[in-house]
KENU-30020 format. One record per residue: x negated, y negated, z of N, C-alpha, C in turn. Coordinates in Angstrom, 3 decimals, padded with zeros to 6 digits. Atoms other than C-alpha are relative to their C-alpha. Layout:
REM residues N
<npx:X	npy:Y	npz:Z	capx:X	capy:Y	capz:Z	cpx:X	cpy:Y	cpz:Z>
...
REM end
This chain:
REM residues 128
<npx:-000.846	npy:001.185	npz:000.000	capx:000.000	capy:000.000	capz:000.000	cpx:-000.882	cpy:-001.234	cpz:000.000>
<npx:000.793	npy:001.216	npz:000.051	capx:-001.354	capy:-003.415	capz:-000.894	cpx:000.399	cpy:-000.923	cpz:001.139>
<npx:-000.275	npy:000.967	npz:-001.060	capx:-001.591	capy:-006.213	capz:001.649	cpx:001.200	cpy:-000.855	cpz:-000.391>
<npx:-001.122	npy:000.807	npz:000.459	capx:000.860	capy:-008.207	capz:-000.485	cpx:001.321	cpy:000.718	cpz:000.265>
<npx:-001.226	npy:-000.758	npz:-000.224	capx:003.476	capy:-005.456	capz:-000.346	cpx:000.280	cpy:000.122	cpz:001.488>
<npx:-000.190	npy:-000.113	npz:-001.448	capx:002.903	capy:-005.021	capz:003.379	cpx:000.571	cpy:-001.294	cpz:000.559>
<npx:-000.482	npy:001.284	npz:-000.495	capx:003.463	capy:-008.711	capz:003.969	cpx:001.448	cpy:-000.237	cpz:-000.398>
<npx:-001.397	npy:000.147	npz:000.423	capx:006.682	capy:-008.692	capz:001.948	cpx:000.888	cpy:000.819	cpz:000.923>
<npx:-000.794	npy:-000.856	npz:-000.869	capx:007.945	capy:-005.806	capz:004.021	cpx:000.055	cpy:-000.573	cpz:001.407>
<npx:000.007	npy:000.589	npz:-001.333	capx:006.856	capy:-007.447	capz:007.282	cpx:000.936	cpy:-001.194	cpz:000.034>
<npx:-000.884	npy:001.145	npz:000.064	capx:008.633	capy:-010.581	capz:006.209	cpx:001.441	cpy:000.452	cpz:000.047>
<npx:-001.358	npy:-000.529	npz:-000.005	capx:011.750	capy:-008.584	capz:005.513	cpx:000.380	cpy:000.497	cpz:001.369>
<npx:-000.242	npy:-000.517	npz:-001.338	capx:011.470	capy:-006.894	capz:008.867	cpx:000.350	cpy:-001.119	cpz:000.949>
<npx:-000.237	npy:001.107	npz:-000.903	capx:011.225	capy:-010.119	capz:010.706	cpx:001.298	cpy:-000.690	cpz:-000.365>
<npx:-001.208	npy:000.648	npz:000.459	capx:013.950	capy:-011.617	capz:008.623	cpx:001.201	cpy:000.735	cpz:000.481>
<npx:-001.150	npy:-000.759	npz:-000.402	capx:016.272	capy:-008.833	capz:009.365	cpx:000.219	cpy:-000.023	cpz:001.478>
<npx:-000.089	npy:-000.108	npz:-001.432	capx:015.617	capy:-009.177	capz:013.005	cpx:000.763	cpy:-001.138	cpz:000.649>
<npx:-000.523	npy:001.067	npz:-000.824	capx:016.772	capy:-012.657	capz:014.046	cpx:000.555	cpy:-001.237	cpz:-000.691>
<npx:-000.457	npy:001.285	npz:000.476	capx:018.500	capy:-016.010	capz:013.623	cpx:001.157	cpy:-000.548	cpz:000.778>
<npx:-001.170	npy:000.531	npz:-000.648	capx:021.170	capy:-018.375	capz:014.849	cpx:-000.168	cpy:-001.432	cpz:000.434>
<npx:-000.003	npy:001.375	npz:-000.442	capx:021.964	capy:-021.631	capz:016.495	cpx:-000.011	cpy:-000.094	cpz:001.513>
<npx:-000.069	npy:000.238	npz:-001.425	capx:021.095	capy:-022.729	capz:020.001	cpx:001.189	cpy:-000.910	cpz:000.281>
<npx:-001.152	npy:000.843	npz:-000.274	capx:023.929	capy:-024.442	capz:021.761	cpx:000.072	cpy:-000.404	cpz:001.451>
<npx:-000.243	npy:000.403	npz:-001.366	capx:025.376	capy:-025.050	capz:025.154	cpx:-000.725	cpy:000.918	cpz:000.965>
<npx:000.610	npy:-000.852	npz:-001.019	capx:024.129	capy:-023.599	capz:028.428	cpx:000.599	cpy:001.397	cpz:-000.058>
<npx:-000.629	npy:-001.312	npz:000.089	capx:026.651	capy:-020.792	capz:027.976	cpx:-000.627	cpy:000.840	cpz:-001.111>
<npx:000.613	npy:-000.783	npz:001.055	capx:025.168	capy:-019.769	capz:024.631	cpx:-001.456	cpy:000.309	cpz:000.308>
<npx:001.368	npy:-000.316	npz:-000.411	capx:021.668	capy:-019.992	capz:026.126	cpx:-000.005	cpy:001.239	cpz:000.882>
<npx:-000.104	npy:-001.187	npz:-000.848	capx:022.745	capy:-017.443	capz:028.737	cpx:000.299	cpy:001.228	cpz:-000.859>
<npx:-000.332	npy:-001.128	npz:000.873	capx:024.274	capy:-015.228	capz:026.044	cpx:-001.196	cpy:000.401	cpz:-000.856>
<npx:001.178	npy:-000.320	npz:000.800	capx:021.162	capy:-015.506	capz:023.855	cpx:-001.009	cpy:000.769	cpz:000.821>
<npx:000.965	npy:-000.671	npz:-000.865	capx:019.049	capy:-014.426	capz:026.799	cpx:000.284	cpy:001.495	cpz:000.091>
<npx:-000.321	npy:-001.421	npz:-000.073	capx:020.907	capy:-011.106	capz:026.752	cpx:-000.671	cpy:000.794	cpz:-001.118>
<npx:000.719	npy:-000.675	npz:001.077	capx:019.018	capy:-010.296	capz:023.498	cpx:-001.517	cpy:-000.120	cpz:000.154>
<npx:001.426	npy:000.170	npz:-000.218	capx:015.632	capy:-011.314	capz:024.885	cpx:-000.666	cpy:001.328	cpz:000.330>
<npx:000.775	npy:-001.193	npz:-000.301	capx:012.939	capy:-008.650	capz:025.088	cpx:-000.742	cpy:000.496	cpz:-001.226>
<npx:000.740	npy:-000.624	npz:001.095	capx:010.936	capy:-006.331	capz:022.880	cpx:000.936	cpy:000.894	cpz:-000.796>
<npx:-000.842	npy:-000.767	npz:000.902	capx:012.637	capy:-004.774	capz:019.877	cpx:-000.880	cpy:000.766	cpz:-000.976>
<npx:000.649	npy:-000.810	npz:001.018	capx:011.432	capy:-001.959	capz:017.644	cpx:000.859	cpy:-000.096	cpz:-001.249>
<npx:-000.766	npy:000.239	npz:001.220	capx:012.460	capy:-002.792	capz:014.100	cpx:-000.527	cpy:000.895	cpz:-001.118>
<npx:000.304	npy:-000.830	npz:001.157	capx:012.515	capy:-000.319	capz:011.239	cpx:000.488	cpy:-000.732	cpz:-001.233>
<npx:-000.343	npy:000.673	npz:001.237	capx:012.421	capy:-002.007	capz:007.832	cpx:-000.089	cpy:001.023	cpz:-001.117>
<npx:-000.062	npy:-000.996	npz:001.069	capx:013.456	capy:000.151	capz:004.913	cpx:000.184	cpy:-000.713	cpz:-001.335>
<npx:-000.109	npy:000.547	npz:001.345	capx:012.922	capy:-000.739	capz:001.254	cpx:000.995	cpy:000.840	cpz:-000.796>
<npx:-001.000	npy:-000.671	npz:000.831	capx:015.949	capy:000.123	capz:-000.875	cpx:-000.185	cpy:-000.296	cpz:-001.488>
<npx:000.234	npy:000.375	npz:001.397	capx:014.850	capy:-001.653	capz:-004.078	cpx:-001.327	cpy:-000.741	cpz:-000.101>
<npx:001.277	npy:000.669	npz:000.207	capx:011.503	capy:-002.792	capz:-005.436	cpx:-001.165	cpy:000.946	cpz:000.222>
<npx:001.210	npy:-000.813	npz:-000.041	capx:007.940	capy:-001.582	capz:-005.254	cpx:-000.714	cpy:-000.009	cpz:001.350>
<npx:000.601	npy:-000.014	npz:-001.335	capx:007.240	capy:-002.077	capz:-001.535	cpx:-000.004	cpy:001.423	cpz:000.550>
<npx:-000.013	npy:-001.312	npz:-000.649	capx:006.382	capy:000.924	capz:000.621	cpx:001.378	cpy:000.262	cpz:000.585>
<npx:-001.350	npy:-000.415	npz:-000.383	capx:009.438	capy:002.862	capz:001.762	cpx:000.460	cpy:-000.551	cpz:001.352>
<npx:-000.460	npy:000.422	npz:-001.327	capx:009.487	capy:001.928	capz:005.461	cpx:-001.166	cpy:-000.450	cpz:000.865>
<npx:000.950	npy:000.493	npz:-000.998	capx:007.679	capy:000.103	capz:008.257	cpx:000.724	cpy:-000.113	cpz:001.328>
<npx:-000.552	npy:000.237	npz:-001.338	capx:008.176	capy:-000.163	capz:011.998	cpx:-000.899	cpy:-001.000	cpz:000.704>
<npx:000.731	npy:001.047	npz:-000.693	capx:007.161	capy:-003.242	capz:014.002	cpx:000.654	cpy:-000.289	cpz:001.340>
<npx:-000.510	npy:000.470	npz:-001.288	capx:007.506	capy:-004.516	capz:017.545	cpx:000.136	cpy:-001.514	cpz:-000.075>
<npx:-000.271	npy:001.433	npz:-000.028	capx:009.125	capy:-007.942	capz:017.629	cpx:000.491	cpy:-000.377	cpz:001.382>
<npx:-000.427	npy:000.484	npz:-001.317	capx:009.883	capy:-010.071	capz:020.659	cpx:000.987	cpy:-001.142	cpz:-000.189>
<npx:-000.966	npy:001.085	npz:-000.024	capx:012.871	capy:-012.300	capz:021.310	cpx:-000.096	cpy:-000.657	cpz:001.367>
<npx:000.040	npy:000.777	npz:-001.235	capx:012.578	capy:-015.036	capz:023.913	cpx:000.866	cpy:-001.229	cpz:-000.146>
<npx:-000.919	npy:001.129	npz:000.039	capx:015.353	capy:-017.543	capz:024.583	cpx:000.601	cpy:-000.174	cpz:-001.399>
<npx:-000.632	npy:000.035	npz:001.306	capx:016.895	capy:-016.619	capz:021.248	cpx:-000.944	cpy:-000.190	cpz:-001.172>
<npx:000.978	npy:000.188	npz:001.083	capx:013.670	capy:-017.155	capz:019.253	cpx:-000.761	cpy:001.291	cpz:-000.233>
<npx:000.730	npy:-001.206	npz:000.382	capx:011.774	capy:-014.413	capz:017.389	cpx:-001.499	cpy:-000.273	cpz:-000.019>
<npx:001.451	npy:000.100	npz:-000.027	capx:008.060	capy:-013.812	capz:017.915	cpx:-000.612	cpy:001.292	cpz:-000.513>
<npx:000.772	npy:-001.161	npz:000.426	capx:005.527	capy:-011.513	capz:016.300	cpx:-001.457	cpy:-000.313	cpz:000.273>
<npx:001.376	npy:000.233	npz:-000.444	capx:001.967	capy:-011.109	capz:017.581	cpx:-001.018	cpy:000.199	cpz:-001.117>
<npx:000.979	npy:-000.024	npz:001.081	capx:000.122	capy:-011.617	capz:014.292	cpx:-000.026	cpy:-001.387	cpz:-000.621>
<npx:000.037	npy:001.381	npz:000.501	capx:-000.999	capy:-015.163	capz:013.429	cpx:-000.104	cpy:-000.116	cpz:-001.520>
<npx:000.076	npy:000.081	npz:001.458	capx:-001.384	capy:-014.260	capz:009.743	cpx:001.376	cpy:-000.121	cpz:-000.643>
<npx:-001.367	npy:000.124	npz:000.493	capx:002.429	capy:-014.403	capz:009.408	cpx:000.689	cpy:-001.146	cpz:000.718>
<npx:-000.840	npy:001.036	npz:-000.597	capx:004.734	capy:-017.358	capz:009.988	cpx:001.405	cpy:000.567	cpz:000.142>
<npx:-001.326	npy:-000.541	npz:-000.278	capx:007.941	capy:-016.192	capz:011.641	cpx:000.867	cpy:-001.120	cpz:000.550>
<npx:-000.931	npy:001.025	npz:-000.443	capx:010.881	capy:-018.536	capz:012.031	cpx:001.390	cpy:000.611	cpz:000.026>
<npx:-001.321	npy:-000.588	npz:-000.068	capx:014.160	capy:-017.198	capz:013.326	cpx:000.606	cpy:-000.100	cpz:001.380>
<npx:-000.757	npy:000.082	npz:-001.239	capx:016.802	capy:-017.152	capz:016.004	cpx:001.103	cpy:001.044	cpz:000.029>
<npx:-001.189	npy:-000.819	npz:-000.217	capx:019.529	capy:-015.003	capz:017.450	cpx:000.987	cpy:-000.890	cpz:000.743>
<npx:-000.962	npy:000.847	npz:-000.693	capx:022.698	capy:-016.833	capz:018.406	cpx:000.704	cpy:000.783	cpz:001.110>
<npx:-000.673	npy:-000.587	npz:-001.158	capx:024.959	capy:-016.128	capz:021.374	cpx:000.839	cpy:001.222	cpz:-000.348>
<npx:-000.801	npy:-001.154	npz:000.427	capx:027.037	capy:-013.647	capz:019.356	cpx:-000.843	cpy:001.109	cpz:-000.620>
<npx:000.894	npy:-001.005	npz:000.538	capx:023.971	capy:-011.725	capz:018.175	cpx:-000.275	cpy:-000.114	cpz:-001.485>
<npx:000.284	npy:000.201	npz:001.429	capx:023.879	capy:-013.119	capz:014.638	cpx:-001.473	cpy:-000.327	cpz:-000.177>
<npx:001.437	npy:000.129	npz:000.233	capx:020.332	capy:-012.929	capz:013.284	cpx:-000.266	cpy:-000.636	cpz:-001.360>
<npx:000.506	npy:000.594	npz:001.240	capx:018.642	capy:-015.111	capz:010.667	cpx:-001.476	cpy:-000.255	cpz:000.201>
<npx:001.437	npy:000.156	npz:-000.156	capx:014.919	capy:-015.093	capz:010.075	cpx:-000.678	cpy:-000.146	cpz:-001.354>
<npx:000.842	npy:000.165	npz:001.176	capx:012.292	capy:-016.124	capz:007.558	cpx:-001.423	cpy:000.334	cpz:000.406>
<npx:001.393	npy:-000.351	npz:-000.229	capx:008.793	capy:-014.684	capz:007.357	cpx:-000.777	cpy:-000.382	cpz:-001.251>
<npx:000.803	npy:000.361	npz:001.162	capx:006.053	capy:-016.034	capz:005.160	cpx:-001.480	cpy:000.181	cpz:000.301>
<npx:001.459	npy:-000.094	npz:-000.061	capx:002.368	capy:-015.514	capz:004.468	cpx:-000.502	cpy:-000.345	cpz:-001.394>
<npx:000.461	npy:000.422	npz:001.319	capx:000.740	capy:-017.404	capz:001.634	cpx:001.171	cpy:-000.173	cpz:-000.941>
<npx:-001.079	npy:000.126	npz:000.981	capx:002.946	capy:-017.045	capz:-001.443	cpx:001.111	cpy:001.018	cpz:000.211>
<npx:-001.045	npy:-000.992	npz:-000.277	capx:004.967	capy:-014.196	capz:000.062	cpx:001.009	cpy:-000.570	cpz:000.987>
<npx:-001.073	npy:000.506	npz:-000.874	capx:008.317	capy:-014.919	capz:001.693	cpx:001.124	cpy:001.029	cpz:000.026>
<npx:-001.154	npy:-000.887	npz:-000.120	capx:011.199	capy:-012.856	capz:003.013	cpx:001.017	cpy:-000.636	cpz:000.934>
<npx:-001.104	npy:000.484	npz:-000.825	capx:014.575	capy:-013.658	capz:004.522	cpx:000.829	cpy:001.196	cpz:000.426>
<npx:-000.839	npy:-001.066	npz:-000.479	capx:016.776	capy:-011.476	capz:006.617	cpx:001.152	cpy:-000.532	cpz:000.833>
<npx:-001.145	npy:000.352	npz:-000.832	capx:020.086	capy:-011.532	capz:008.395	cpx:000.629	cpy:001.288	cpz:000.489>
<npx:-000.649	npy:-001.179	npz:-000.533	capx:022.137	capy:-009.196	capz:010.470	cpx:000.651	cpy:-000.278	cpz:001.325>
<npx:-000.757	npy:000.077	npz:-001.244	capx:023.732	capy:-008.495	capz:013.820	cpx:-000.660	cpy:000.872	cpz:001.068>
<npx:000.409	npy:-000.760	npz:-001.167	capx:022.447	capy:-007.449	capz:017.238	cpx:001.220	cpy:000.171	cpz:000.890>
<npx:-001.090	npy:-000.269	npz:-000.924	capx:024.858	capy:-005.847	capz:019.684	cpx:-000.529	cpy:000.944	cpz:001.071>
<npx:000.559	npy:-000.826	npz:-001.067	capx:023.770	capy:-004.540	capz:023.061	cpx:-001.474	cpy:000.243	cpz:-000.243>
<npx:001.400	npy:-000.367	npz:000.182	capx:020.514	capy:-002.666	capz:022.487	cpx:-000.323	cpy:000.464	cpz:-001.413>
<npx:000.248	npy:-000.408	npz:001.378	capx:020.806	capy:-002.083	capz:018.725	cpx:000.337	cpy:-001.146	cpz:-000.951>
<npx:-000.310	npy:001.000	npz:001.008	capx:021.026	capy:-004.081	capz:015.522	cpx:-000.231	cpy:000.550	cpz:-001.382>
<npx:000.189	npy:-000.390	npz:001.397	capx:021.136	capy:-003.848	capz:011.760	cpx:000.256	cpy:-001.194	cpz:-000.897>
<npx:-000.204	npy:001.076	npz:000.948	capx:021.089	capy:-006.027	capz:008.689	cpx:-000.701	cpy:000.262	cpz:-001.310>
<npx:000.589	npy:-000.070	npz:001.333	capx:019.659	capy:-006.760	capz:005.260	cpx:-001.168	cpy:-000.967	cpz:-000.102>
<npx:001.124	npy:000.893	npz:000.254	capx:016.447	capy:-008.339	capz:003.988	cpx:-000.325	cpy:-000.011	cpz:-001.487>
<npx:000.539	npy:000.064	npz:001.359	capx:014.924	capy:-009.483	capz:000.705	cpx:-001.246	cpy:-000.859	cpz:000.039>
<npx:001.253	npy:000.733	npz:000.013	capx:011.468	capy:-010.728	capz:-000.113	cpx:-000.591	cpy:-000.057	cpz:-001.387>
<npx:000.655	npy:000.132	npz:001.294	capx:009.262	capy:-011.844	capz:-002.964	cpx:-001.409	cpy:-000.546	cpz:000.182>
<npx:001.326	npy:000.583	npz:000.120	capx:005.723	capy:-012.688	capz:-003.872	cpx:-000.112	cpy:-000.513	cpz:-001.429>
<npx:000.162	npy:000.498	npz:001.364	capx:004.262	capy:-014.107	capz:-007.050	cpx:000.095	cpy:001.123	cpz:-001.033>
<npx:000.007	npy:-001.112	npz:000.958	capx:004.225	capy:-010.604	capz:-008.597	cpx:001.065	cpy:001.063	cpz:000.226>
<npx:-000.991	npy:-001.052	npz:-000.234	capx:007.008	capy:-008.546	capz:-007.042	cpx:001.148	cpy:-000.479	cpz:000.888>
<npx:-001.168	npy:000.243	npz:-000.844	capx:010.394	capy:-008.468	capz:-005.313	cpx:000.426	cpy:001.317	cpz:000.609>
<npx:-000.496	npy:-001.180	npz:-000.700	capx:011.781	capy:-006.047	capz:-002.751	cpx:001.209	cpy:-000.401	cpz:000.835>
<npx:-001.116	npy:000.247	npz:-000.901	capx:014.928	capy:-005.722	capz:-000.684	cpx:000.362	cpy:001.307	cpz:000.694>
<npx:-000.394	npy:-001.198	npz:-000.716	capx:016.472	capy:-003.348	capz:001.770	cpx:000.830	cpy:-000.306	cpz:001.223>
<npx:-000.756	npy:000.172	npz:-001.239	capx:017.989	capy:-002.916	capz:005.190	cpx:-000.938	cpy:000.184	cpz:001.181>
<npx:000.778	npy:-000.163	npz:-001.220	capx:016.736	capy:-002.960	capz:008.766	cpx:000.875	cpy:000.536	cpz:001.116>
<npx:-000.647	npy:-000.515	npz:-001.212	capx:017.599	capy:-001.250	capz:012.044	cpx:-000.892	cpy:-000.373	cpz:001.173>
<npx:000.780	npy:000.416	npz:-001.159	capx:016.531	capy:-002.396	capz:015.493	cpx:000.526	cpy:000.666	cpz:001.261>
<npx:-000.321	npy:-000.544	npz:-001.316	capx:016.451	capy:-000.882	capz:018.991	cpx:-000.811	cpy:-000.753	cpz:001.040>
<npx:000.726	npy:000.686	npz:-001.079	capx:015.573	capy:-002.677	capz:022.197	cpx:-000.866	cpy:001.011	cpz:000.735>
<npx:000.938	npy:-000.859	npz:-000.748	capx:012.562	capy:-001.218	capz:024.047	cpx:-000.208	cpy:-000.577	cpz:001.387>
<npx:000.327	npy:000.442	npz:-001.377	capx:011.795	capy:-001.358	capz:027.739	cpx:001.178	cpy:-000.495	cpz:000.707>
REM end
């Protein structure tokens, strides 16, 4: 697998993991219910990316974090568990959306680079 394809998939993974709008104190409390470490499985359904990846992502106060500075991750989970995220690295970019509920989640992602496009679905489970 090339680094470019890996980054597209990682972007998709992150994308599929999170998103939303911060709001009142009540929604901050609800968002906190999704805080923690999540194991995210990203599956490619179309395109030339590798078939699947698994990553550990972290949600804190409704924001998504990934411990690799080579990727820019921007995303949130709202009080109802709606996820929206964007991941980028150089010319590669992926977007994802979906839904978290309790300790699980699922959604869709799509990504592109200057030479390829991929898309698929994601599944997430809370760890710890």
